[in-house]
C-alpha positions, 0 to 999 in steps of 0.5 A: 399631787399637792397644791402650790401657792402663788407665793410658792409659784413665784419663789420656785419659777423664773417668770417675771414679777409682772406675770405672778402680779396678773396671777395674784389679781386673777386669783383675787378677783375669782375669790370674790374680791372685786369691786367698784371705786369712783373718784372723786370719792366724797362730794366735798371734793366737787362743790362748785359755787353757783357761777362756777356751775353756770359757767359750762362747769367740767370735771371728769369722774374716774371708775375703777375695778378694785380689790379690797385694798384698792388695787386696780384689776388691770386685767378686766377690760369690758363695759359697764352701764354708767347713769349720771342721776341729776337733781337740778331744777334747771341744770343739765348734764353731758357725758363724754361729749354727748348731748346735754340731758332735759333738766332734772333727768337721768343721763346714761352711757349704756356701755362705758368701755373699761380698758385695764380696769379703769374707765374715765367719764367726762362730765359737763354742766349746762342749764342753770344750776342753783344751790344745793342741785346735785349729781350723783353716779350709778354704776351698773345697777342692771347688776352686771357680774365680773367673774360671777360676782355683782359689781354696783355703785348706787347713788355715789355723791359726785357733785353738790353746788354752793352758794 
């Protein structure tokens, strides 16, 4: 019995393209083409001034399970740990409507739910922020595996307070 490629399967069957795309995502994942992407992608995108940061500044960070081409693995529905790493003398952070942590303390969501390969984390600043205070994000520093492949993001620059 010979093997058939996904492209041959698509050409020789009467299956909706959405089903073929789903199989292609699963195949790429089984081959290890799975990683995490966080947006905003660069700290340059979030540089509130001190005045803005001290006025209940809020934003969303989107975390996606993607392949190397940036396509979202919509089949993934699971949980990952999310940690906001706060470096601020008197600033605090609340995640997804949770309590503001203590100053200069990491804030954790132990099991953030992903739906169709995506999760959105709402972040609200509290306390008093100063120039050069930062927030970094870690996603699953516990080396959780998706289909046998470790996925994590460590120290992703998320926010840097400007003068």
